[in-house]
C-alpha positions in Angstrom: -103.0 250.5 113.6 -104.8 252.3 110.7 -102.5 253.5 107.9 -103.3 257.3 108.3 -102.5 257.1 112.0 -99.3 255.2 111.3 -98.2 257.8 108.7 -99.0 260.6 111.2 -96.9 258.9 113.9 -94.0 258.4 111.5 -94.2 262.0 110.4 -94.2 263.3 114.1 -91.2 261.0 114.9 -89.4 262.3 111.9 -90.0 265.9 113.0 -88.6 265.1 116.5 -85.5 263.5 114.9 -85.0 266.5 112.7 -85.5 269.0 115.5 -83.0 267.1 117.7 -80.5 267.1 114.9 -81.0 270.8 114.3 -80.6 271.5 118.0 -77.4 269.5 118.1 -76.0 271.3 115.1 -76.7 274.7 116.6 -75.2 273.6 119.9 -72.0 272.6 118.1 -71.8 275.9 116.2 -70.6 278.8 118.3 -70.9 281.1 115.3 -74.7 281.0 115.3 -76.0 284.3 114.1 -78.3 284.5 117.1 -75.3 284.8 119.4 -73.7 287.7 117.4 -73.1 290.9 119.3 -72.3 294.3 117.8 -69.3 295.9 119.6 -67.3 299.1 119.1 -70.0 300.9 117.1 -70.9 303.9 119.3 -67.7 306.0 119.4 -66.5 304.1 116.4 -68.8 305.2 113.7 -68.0 307.7 110.9 -71.8 308.5 110.8 -71.9 309.3 114.5 -75.4 307.8 114.8 -77.7 308.6 117.6 -79.5 305.8 119.5 -82.5 305.6 117.1 -80.3 305.5 114.0 -78.1 302.9 115.6 -81.0 300.7 116.4 -82.3 301.0 112.9 -78.9 300.0 111.5 -78.8 296.9 113.7 -82.3 295.9 112.6 -81.2 296.2 108.9 -78.2 293.9 109.7 -80.3 291.4 111.6 -78.3 291.9 114.8 -80.4 291.6 118.0 -77.6 292.1 120.6 -75.5 295.1 121.4 -72.4 295.5 123.6 -72.5 299.2 124.5 -69.3 301.2 124.5 -69.4 304.9 125.2 -67.4 308.1 125.7 -68.0 311.1 127.9 -70.4 312.7 125.3 -72.7 309.7 125.5 -73.3 309.7 129.3 -76.2 312.1 129.0 -78.0 309.7 126.6 -77.6 306.4 128.6 -81.3 306.2 129.4 -82.3 307.1 125.9 -80.0 304.3 124.5 -81.5 301.7 126.7 -85.1 302.8 126.1 -84.5 302.9 122.3 -82.9 299.5 122.2 -85.8 298.1 124.2 -88.3 299.6 121.8 -86.5 297.9 118.9 -86.2 294.6 120.8 -82.4 294.8 120.8 -80.8 293.4 123.9 -77.9 295.3 125.5 -75.9 292.2 126.6 -72.8 294.0 127.8 -71.7 297.5 128.9 -68.2 298.9 128.8 -67.5 299.7 132.5 -65.0 302.0 134.3 -62.0 300.4 136.0 -63.2 301.6 139.5 -66.6 302.2 141.1 -66.5 305.9 140.3 -69.2 308.4 139.5 -69.7 307.1 135.9 -69.8 303.6 137.2 -72.5 304.3 139.7 -74.5 306.2 137.1 -74.4 303.1 134.8 -75.5 300.9 137.7 -78.4 303.3 138.3 -79.4 303.1 134.6 -79.2 299.3 134.7 -81.4 299.1 137.8 -83.9 301.7 136.5 -84.5 299.8 133.3 -84.3 296.3 134.7 -81.6 295.0 132.3 -78.8 292.7 133.2 -75.8 293.3 130.9 -72.4 291.9 131.5 -70.0 294.7 132.8 -66.8 294.5 130.8 -63.9 295.8 133.0 -60.3 296.2 131.9 -57.0 297.0 133.6 -53.4 297.7 132.9 -50.1 297.3 134.7 -46.5 296.7 133.8 -45.1 293.1 133.7 -44.3 291.5 137.0 -41.7 289.1 138.2 -42.9 285.9 139.7 -42.3 287.3 143.2 -44.4 290.4 142.4 -47.3 288.6 140.7 -49.1 287.7 143.9 -49.0 291.2 145.2 -50.4 292.5 141.9 -53.2 289.9 142.1 -54.1 291.1 145.6 -54.1 294.7 144.4 -56.4 293.9 141.4 -58.7 291.8 143.5 -59.2 294.8 145.9 -60.0 297.0 142.8 -62.4 294.6 141.2 -64.4 293.3 144.2 -66.5 296.5 144.7 -67.5 296.3 141.1 -68.3 292.6 141.2 -70.3 292.9 144.4 -72.3 295.8 143.0 -73.0 293.9 139.8 -74.1 290.8 141.7 -76.8 292.9 143.5 -78.3 293.7 140.1 -78.0 290.2 138.7 -75.2 291.2 136.4 -71.9 289.4 135.5 -68.5 291.0 135.3 -66.2 290.1 132.4 -62.5 290.8 132.8 -61.6 292.3 129.4 -58.2 291.7 127.9 -56.9 295.0 126.7 -53.1 294.5 126.7 -50.6 295.1 129.5 -50.4 292.8 132.5 -54.1 292.6 133.0 -54.6 291.5 129.4 -52.4 288.4 129.6 -54.6 285.3 129.7 -52.5 283.6 132.4 -52.9 286.6 134.7 -56.6 286.8 134.0 -57.0 283.1 134.7 -55.2 283.7 138.1 -57.6 286.6 138.9 -60.8 284.8 137.9 -59.8 281.6 139.7 -59.0 283.5 142.9 -62.3 285.5 142.7 -64.4 282.4 142.2 -62.6 280.7 145.1 -63.6 283.7 147.2 -67.2 283.2 146.2 -67.6 285.5 143.2 -69.8 283.4 141.0 -70.7 286.2 138.6 -67.2 286.8 137.2 -65.6 285.6 134.0 -63.5 286.6 131.0 -64.0 288.5 127.7 -61.4 287.5 125.1 -60.6 289.9 122.3 -58.7 288.6 119.2 -57.5 292.1 118.4 -55.8 292.4 121.8 -54.3 288.9 121.5 -51.7 289.2 118.8 -49.0 288.3 121.4 -51.0 285.1 122.3 -51.1 283.6 118.8 -48.3 281.2 119.2 -49.7 279.8 122.5 -53.4 280.2 122.0 -54.1 276.5 121.4 -52.5 275.8 124.8 -54.0 278.7 126.7 -57.6 278.4 125.4 -58.5 275.1 127.2 -57.4 276.8 130.5 -59.5 279.9 130.1 -62.4 278.4 128.2 -64.6 277.5 131.2 -64.5 281.1 132.3 -65.0 282.9 129.0 -68.3 284.8 128.6 -67.6 286.4 125.2 -65.1 286.3 122.3 -64.7 289.4 120.1 -63.5 288.4 116.6 -61.0 290.1 114.3 -58.9 289.4 111.3 -55.5 288.3 112.5 -51.9 288.0 111.2 -48.7 287.4 113.0 -47.4 290.8 114.3 -50.4 292.6 113.0 -50.5 295.0 116.0 -46.9 296.0 115.2 -47.4 296.7 111.5 -50.6 298.9 111.5 -52.7 295.8 110.8 -54.1 295.3 114.2 -57.7 295.7 113.0 -58.5 293.6 110.0 -61.9 292.4 108.8 -62.7 288.8 109.3 -61.2 286.7 106.5 -58.5 289.3 105.7 -56.1 287.6 108.0 -54.5 284.1 107.9 -54.8 283.2 111.6 -58.4 283.9 112.7 -59.7 280.6 111.1 -57.3 278.6 113.3 -58.3 280.4 116.4 -61.9 279.9 115.6 -61.3 276.2 114.9 -59.7 275.8 118.4 -62.7 277.5 120.0 -65.3 275.5 118.0 -63.6 272.2 118.7 -63.6 272.9 122.4 -67.4 273.0 122.5 -67.4 276.6 123.8 -70.6 278.7 123.5 -71.1 282.3 124.4 -71.4 285.8 123.1 -69.6 286.4 119.8 -68.7 290.0 119.1 -68.2 291.6 115.6 -66.6 295.0 115.5 -66.3 298.2 113.6 -63.6 299.9 115.8 -62.8 302.5 113.2 -63.7 306.1 113.6 -63.3 306.7 109.8 -65.7 303.9 108.7 -69.4 303.8 108.7 -70.3 301.3 111.4 -72.8 299.6 109.2 -70.2 299.0 106.5 -67.7 297.7 109.1 -70.2 295.4 110.7 -71.4 294.1 107.3 -67.9 293.3 106.2 -67.2 291.4 109.4 -70.6 289.6 109.2 -69.8 288.5 105.7 -66.3 287.4 106.7 -67.7 285.4 109.7 -70.2 283.6 107.4 -67.4 282.6 105.0 -65.1 281.4 107.8 -68.0 279.5 109.6 -68.8 277.8 106.3 -65.1 276.7 106.0 -65.2 275.4 109.5 -68.4 273.3 108.9 -66.8 271.9 105.7 -63.7 270.8 107.5 -65.5 268.9 110.3 
């Protein structure tokens, strides 16, 4: 074999090895910037940006994915929001969805169908704690509420994420019972969305709970965490400001989970760009620490 050809083959083989190593590293890193999603930046934005300004902000931050939350005043601009994000090549990967298939829910489904997008529909719930005897009845009631939403989403090629937001519905064991039952009944498009900021009561048992819910989790929304933060006006901290989020992230990373990773603003008195930037910077620092401790 001629030397130039041998050198070329070695070079190509080296490239393949390098590419494989890079792919493996990315696959092992759930905090890859490409998976980052902006969340809680529509009603939570001191600048009250419109769709165009919001898209420009996301471009500046290098965020290519948006989970769309809204309030009544945003309903009239749903089509504009989707069209604007499409123009800026920003994918709407999730949409905050009503708890029942009401008028607003059907409007959202119409918008999704009209624009040919396929966001996850993030659905929450409530409810007081139940006794063991009451739990099965509550599950049946919740299944009856959720099935019309799940069936409608399936027709559009959309997934439904059960979103922990406190109360009975937000407990991971209850969500696991719901998603397991739904999947057993043939709902293949349902999973979970886990929010750190609604999980302060789970901190002590997260390492035990995560392996149970992990196979069903579509998205994790990050937040700075301290013990009892939700009870001392420190529920919403920037990433890196707490002392527990690194441990939660390590549990998630070690499990091999990959999915959507949300960074928040969630503060009406803070410019969403400022809040997102602080969380992105915090995420980068925490991810660096996790890599160094492998």
